[in-house]
N, C-alpha and C positions, 0 to 999 in steps of 0.2 A: 278810847280815843276822845280827844277834846274837840270842841268846835273850833278852837284856835288852830289846832293841827290841820283840820280839814280846810280852814281858810288859808293857812300857809301853803298847803298842797295846791289849792286852786290858784293861788298867786304864783306858784312855781309852774303850773301848767300853762297859764295865760300867755307868757312870752313865747311859747312853742308854736304859736300861730301868728305869723306875721306876713304882711305883704310889703315888700320893700318899696313899692311904688305908691302906697296909699298915703293919705293925708295923716301926718303924724299927730294932728290934734284930735283925730277921731279915735275913740275908745270903744271897746266891745265887752266891757265887764258884765253888763246885764245879760247879754247873749251867752257869754262864757258860763255865768252862774246857772242860767237855764239849762244849758247843755250838761253841766256838771250835776245838776239835780235831776236830770232825766235818765232813768235807767235804760240801758241798752239790753233788750231781751232778745237773744238769738232765737229765731224761729226756723232757720234752715240748718240742716245738719252741718256740723263743723264750723259754723259761725261762732260757736263758743270759743274757738281758737282766737278769733279777733278780740273777743272779750278778754281772753287771757293776756293778749298783747297789751290791752289797756291796763289790766291789773299789774302788769310788769312795770309800768311807769311808777307805781307806788313804791316798788323796791328801789328804783333809781332815785326817787325823791328821798327815801329813807337813807340810802347810802350817802347821798349828797349832804344830808343833815346829821350824819353820824348816829342814826337811830338803828335799832335792829331792823333788818330788811323785811321782816314779816309784820312790822308794827301796823301797817295799813292793809296788808294783803287781803283780808276778808272783812274789812271794817264796814263796807257797804257794797251793794251790787255794782257791777261795772257801769260806768256812766257813758253817755253818748260822747261826751268830750274826750274821755280816755280812749274810746274806740277810734274816734277820728284821728287823734294824735298817733295812736298805734298804727293805723293805716298809713298815715303820712310817713312814719319811720320805715315801714315796709316799702313804700314807693321810692323813698330815697335809696334804699338798698338795691331795689330791683331796676329802677329806671334812671337813677342818677339824680342830680339836683340836690336840693336840701329839704329836709323834713318840714321846716317852717313854711317854705313856699308851697310844698305839697299840701300842707294842712289848709293854707289859704285857698288853694285850688279846689279842694274838697268843699270848703265853705261856699265858694263861688258856684260850684256845680249845684249845690243845694239852694242857691239864691239867698244864703244867709249873710253874705257880705254886705247886704243892704241894711242890716239890722244893727246900726251903731247906737251908742248911748245918747240919750236915755231911751229905753224901750217904753213906748206908750203901751197901754193895755191892749190896744188893737194890734200893734206890732208884736207884742209878747205872744198873743194868741196866734198870729200868723207864724211866728217862729216855732211855737209848740206844735202847730199843725204840720209844719215841714218835718220836724223831728219825728212825729208820729207816722207820717207817710214813709219816711226812710226806714224806720225801725220795723213798722208793720208791713213793709214791702207792698204798699198800695200805689206805688209809682207806675209809670208806663212800662210796657214790655221791653222797650229799648233802654231802660234804666233812667230815663229823664225823671227827676224827682228823687233820685237816689245819689249815692256817692259817685257812681261811675256811669254817666250817660254815654251811650254808644251810637255811632252813626250807622254801623252795619252789624247789629247783633245777630249771632247765629242761633240764639235761643232766647226764650223769655227770661229776662234778667231777674224777674221776681222769684224765679225758682232756682237761681244759680247762687252758690255760696259766694261770699264776698271775695275770697281769695281768687276765684276764677273770674269774677267780674273785674277785679283789679288787673289780672293778667290780660284780659281782652282789652281793657282800657289802655294799658301800656302798649299793646300790639297796635292799636289804632293810632296812638300818638307817635310811636317809634316802630314803623313797620320793618325797619332794617334790623331790629333785634329779633333773635330767634325765640 
């Protein structure tokens, strides 16, 4: 794999996170690059499935570029950015809306929406700390500091796989859904 292919892939991932109401002059490439360069290491059973969702984006990219779909499949470990976008796609399917808005919601839940370009060294460190907190599950038991903060958690979210955290989050947002 070439660096230019990885850069193309990052540029393809970037537009998948958008807030329709944000300032169009604001960009987030420094943050996107940091999330892309940060490995997502699943530490809870079955969170490797969310990493696989992220890897599946690579096949979508290759398909869109007429490349063999396995070109990037194992090129590097799954990134935080890929997992975030994969979760957003699952949210779109399970809760409605669109994946781009869900991705922005996840960024907002993590307080990363404040990290527009250019990232100073201080902000880059803050962003890296947020990513580490989320990946390492050192957030609060109610999920604050992670992807899915809950108002009424039934269990310690640090010990719950992301799939079930997402389901609880959707239930709180849409209590009318079974």
